[in-house]
C-alpha positions as CSV (number, residue, x, y, z in Angstrom):
1,M,50.9,112.4,96.6
2,T,50.8,112.7,100.0
3,N,50.8,116.1,102.1
4,L,52.5,115.9,105.1
5,S,52.1,118.5,108.1
6,A,55.4,120.1,109.1
7,D,55.0,118.4,112.3
8,S,55.1,115.0,110.7
9,C,57.8,115.8,108.3
10,L,60.2,117.0,111.0
11,L,59.4,113.9,113.1
12,Q,60.7,111.6,110.3
13,A,63.4,113.6,110.0
14,V,64.4,113.3,113.3
15,N,63.9,109.6,113.1
16,S,66.2,109.6,110.2
17,T,68.9,111.1,112.1
18,A,69.1,109.5,115.3
19,G,72.3,107.9,115.9
20,T,74.0,108.6,112.6
21,G,75.8,111.8,113.7
22,L,74.0,114.0,111.6
23,K,72.0,117.2,113.1
24,L,68.7,119.0,112.1
25,A,67.6,122.7,111.5
26,Y,64.2,124.1,111.0
27,G,62.5,127.2,111.0
28,T,59.6,129.0,109.4
29,E,60.9,131.9,106.7
30,T,58.1,134.9,106.5
31,G,57.6,137.7,104.1
32,A,60.6,137.5,101.4
33,A,59.8,136.1,98.1
34,T,63.7,134.7,97.4
35,P,64.9,134.4,100.8
36,A,68.8,133.1,102.1
37,V,68.4,131.1,105.1
38,A,70.8,130.4,107.8
39,T,70.6,127.3,109.3
40,G,73.1,127.1,111.6
41,L,74.5,124.3,110.4
42,S,77.8,124.1,109.2
43,E,77.2,121.8,106.1
44,V,73.7,121.6,104.5
45,L,73.2,118.2,103.1
46,C,69.4,118.0,102.1
47,V,66.7,120.5,103.0
48,M,62.2,120.5,102.6
49,V,60.2,123.1,102.3
50,C,56.6,123.7,102.5
51,M,54.0,126.2,102.9
52,A,52.0,126.5,105.9
53,G,48.5,127.1,104.3
54,D,46.9,126.6,101.5
55,P,48.4,127.9,97.9
56,V,47.4,131.3,96.6
57,A,47.6,133.2,92.8
58,T,50.6,134.7,93.9
59,C,51.7,132.0,95.1
60,M,51.8,128.5,94.3
61,E,54.4,126.3,94.8
62,V,57.5,126.8,97.3
63,T,61.0,125.1,96.5
64,A,64.9,125.2,97.9
65,E,68.1,124.4,96.9
66,L,71.4,124.2,98.6
67,A,73.0,127.8,98.5
68,S,76.7,128.4,97.3
69,T,77.1,129.4,100.8
70,A,77.8,126.6,103.5
71,G,75.0,125.8,105.9
72,T,72.6,128.2,103.7
73,I,69.7,127.4,101.7
74,D,67.8,129.1,99.2
75,I,63.9,129.5,99.2
76,S,62.1,130.1,95.8
77,M,58.5,131.0,95.5
78,W,56.7,130.4,92.7
79,K,53.6,132.0,90.7
80,M,51.6,130.8,87.5
81,T,52.0,132.9,84.4
82,A,48.7,133.7,84.0
83,V,45.0,132.1,84.5
84,D,45.1,130.5,81.5
85,D,48.8,129.5,81.7
86,G,50.2,127.5,84.7
87,T,53.6,127.5,83.4
88,L,55.6,128.6,86.7
89,V,57.7,132.2,87.0
90,A,59.0,133.5,90.0
91,A,56.8,135.0,92.4
92,T,56.5,138.8,93.2
93,T,54.8,138.6,96.4
94,P,55.9,136.1,99.6
95,F,53.3,133.7,100.4
96,V,52.8,134.8,104.4
97,D,55.4,131.6,106.0
98,V,57.3,128.8,104.8
99,N,58.6,126.1,106.8
100,W,61.6,124.1,106.1
101,I,63.8,121.3,107.6
102,A,67.7,120.8,106.8
103,I,69.7,118.1,107.1
104,G,73.2,118.2,107.7
105,R,76.7,118.8,110.0
């Protein structure tokens, strides 16, 4: 797996939408464990998220999916069940910053 910075992800996304009529939206969410994010797009086709920093015990992973409301994405944060159990469960303490990029119309 290759770790990409938010800037390099954004550059790749911009290059992939050039001349296609698709739009790009991006931002940083701070302080909510499971935020619903209005992207400003009328329709989201795909989304990428990454933590702006290293994982911590209270937030090991972040995921995103298309929300049921048009133009919105749902960001979820995950932590390990226990020190000796790597099963991921919903994080109760949000990660400081989560970067997101959405492509749509």
